[in-house]
C-alpha positions as CSV (number, residue, x, y, z in Angstrom):
1,X,0.0,0.0,0.0
2,X,2.8,2.5,0.9
3,X,4.6,1.7,-2.3
4,X,1.5,2.4,-4.4
5,X,0.9,5.7,-2.5
6,X,4.5,6.8,-3.0
7,X,4.4,5.9,-6.7
8,X,1.1,7.7,-7.3
9,X,2.2,10.8,-5.3
10,X,5.5,10.9,-7.2
11,X,3.7,10.6,-10.6
12,X,1.4,13.5,-9.6
13,X,4.4,15.6,-8.7
14,X,6.0,14.8,-12.1
15,X,2.9,16.0,-13.8
16,X,2.8,19.2,-11.7
17,X,6.5,19.8,-12.6
18,X,5.8,19.4,-16.4
19,X,2.6,21.5,-16.2
20,X,4.5,24.3,-14.4
21,X,7.2,24.2,-16.9
22,X,4.6,24.7,-19.6
23,X,3.2,27.6,-17.6
24,X,6.6,29.2,-17.5
25,X,6.9,28.9,-21.3
26,X,3.5,30.3,-21.8
27,X,4.1,33.2,-19.5
28,X,7.2,34.1,-21.5
29,X,5.3,33.9,-24.8
30,X,2.2,35.7,-23.4
31,X,-0.1,32.8,-24.2
32,X,-2.6,33.5,-21.4
33,X,-5.4,31.3,-22.7
34,X,-3.2,28.2,-22.6
35,X,-1.9,29.2,-19.2
36,X,-5.4,29.8,-17.7
37,X,-6.7,26.6,-19.3
38,X,-4.4,24.5,-17.1
39,X,-5.3,26.2,-13.8
40,X,-8.2,23.8,-13.0
41,X,-6.1,20.7,-13.9
42,X,-3.3,21.9,-11.7
43,X,-5.6,22.6,-8.8
44,X,-7.0,19.1,-9.1
45,X,-3.5,17.6,-9.2
46,X,-2.5,19.4,-6.1
47,X,-5.7,18.3,-4.3
48,X,-5.1,14.7,-5.3
49,X,-1.4,14.9,-4.2
50,X,-2.5,16.2,-0.8
51,X,-4.9,13.3,-0.5
52,X,-2.2,10.9,-1.4
53,X,0.2,12.5,1.1
54,X,-2.5,12.3,3.8
55,X,-3.1,8.6,3.1
56,X,0.7,8.0,3.0
57,X,1.1,9.7,6.4
58,X,-1.7,7.6,7.8
59,X,-0.3,4.4,6.5
60,X,3.2,5.1,7.9
61,X,1.7,6.2,11.2
62,X,-0.3,2.9,11.4
63,X,2.8,0.9,10.7
64,X,4.7,2.8,13.3
65,X,1.9,2.2,15.8
66,X,2.0,-1.5,15.1
67,X,5.8,-1.5,15.5
68,X,6.5,1.0,18.2
69,X,10.2,-0.1,18.8
70,X,11.3,0.4,15.2
71,X,12.9,3.5,13.7
72,X,11.8,5.0,10.4
73,X,14.8,3.4,8.7
74,X,13.7,-0.1,9.8
75,X,10.0,0.6,9.5
76,X,10.2,1.2,5.7
77,X,11.5,-1.3,3.2
78,X,14.4,-0.5,0.9
79,X,11.9,0.1,-2.0
80,X,9.7,2.3,0.2
81,X,12.7,4.4,1.3
82,X,13.9,4.7,-2.4
83,X,10.4,5.9,-3.5
84,X,10.2,8.3,-0.5
85,X,13.6,9.8,-1.5
86,X,12.4,10.1,-5.2
87,X,9.2,11.8,-4.0
88,X,11.2,14.2,-1.9
89,X,13.5,15.0,-4.9
90,X,10.4,15.8,-7.0
91,X,9.0,18.0,-4.3
92,X,12.3,20.0,-4.2
93,X,12.3,20.3,-8.0
94,X,8.7,21.5,-7.9
95,X,9.6,24.0,-5.1
96,X,12.4,25.5,-7.2
97,X,10.2,25.7,-10.3
98,X,7.4,27.3,-8.3
99,X,9.8,29.9,-7.0
100,X,10.7,30.9,-10.5
101,X,7.0,30.9,-11.5
102,X,6.1,33.1,-8.6
103,X,8.9,35.6,-9.4
104,X,7.7,35.8,-13.0
105,X,4.1,36.3,-11.9
106,X,5.1,38.9,-9.4
107,X,7.1,40.8,-12.0
108,X,4.2,40.8,-14.4
109,X,1.8,41.8,-11.8
110,X,4.0,44.8,-10.8
111,X,4.4,45.8,-14.4
112,X,0.6,45.8,-15.0
113,X,0.1,47.6,-11.7
114,X,2.5,50.3,-12.6
115,X,1.0,50.6,-16.1
116,X,-2.5,50.9,-14.6
117,X,-1.2,53.5,-12.2
118,X,0.4,55.5,-15.0
119,X,-2.8,55.4,-17.1
120,X,-5.3,55.9,-14.2
121,X,-3.5,57.8,-11.4
122,X,-4.9,57.1,-8.0
123,X,-4.7,58.9,-4.7
124,X,-5.1,57.4,-1.3
125,X,-8.0,58.0,1.0
126,X,-7.5,58.5,4.7
127,X,-8.1,54.7,5.3
128,X,-5.5,53.3,2.9
129,X,-8.0,52.6,0.1
130,X,-7.1,53.8,-3.4
131,X,-9.4,56.3,-5.1
132,X,-9.2,57.3,-8.7
133,X,-8.0,60.9,-9.2
134,X,-10.9,61.9,-11.4
135,X,-9.8,65.5,-12.2
136,X,-6.6,64.2,-13.7
137,X,-8.6,61.8,-15.9
138,X,-10.5,64.8,-17.3
139,X,-7.5,67.0,-18.0
140,X,-6.7,67.3,-21.7
141,X,-3.0,67.6,-22.3
142,X,-1.8,69.2,-25.5
């Protein structure tokens, strides 16, 4: 059971990695429709991975409860430890790719935010909310 859970979780991580790589390519090429089209699938993959991880945690905890005098090294078989290590590697790869993805998204968000601010200047109200500076919108510059 643990082997199947580890294999499934690792496969889902590999799919998330590939999907995120596609997202990075599409961000660079400004292919927003393709990017947005994968959002639901990625959310489902993440949800399924979290379910797999929860089931894996429960299976390992049950085995540990049944064998209270064993360490994690002796609790898992060689194959299970190998798959657990592979899953951890995939998680680290995904983490690295997601950091790059987040930095690109943040840069694009900042760019569009500054562009919007340049086109529609906004002032601050006394409570920190932004309010459009309407007189500046009506000024004709020649």
